C-alpha positions, 0 to 999 in steps of 0.5 A, spaced: 500 500 500 502 506 498 504 511 503 499 516 505 501 523 504 498 529 507 495 534 502 498 541 503 498 548 500 505 549 501 510 549 496 512 553 490 507 554 484 509 549 479 508 550 471 510 544 466 508 542 459 504 536 459 503 533 452 499 538 448 497 543 454 501 547 460 499 545 467 500 550 472 499 548 479 498 553 485 498 552 492 491 553 495 489 555 502 486 550 506 491 544 502 491 541 496 493 545 489 489 548 484 490 545 477 489 550 471 491 547 464 492 551 458 494 552 451 500 556 449 496 562 446 492 562 453 499 562 457 502 568 452 495 571 454 496 570 461 503 572 461 501 579 458 496 580 463 500 579 469 506 583 466 501 589 466 499 588 473 506 586 476 510 591 471 505 597 470 507 602 465 
């Protein structure tokens, strides 16, 4: 039987290319992770949106 590991939200945001999608795993408050899958065009759009907030002109 596999060891049971507690689900925690601790840890960094992870982003990985999985097949044809890009999967982003974000630690969630209360434990677990929010998983968002997107294609390359959606990832580029997200990048631009975040840059606009993080680095305003």
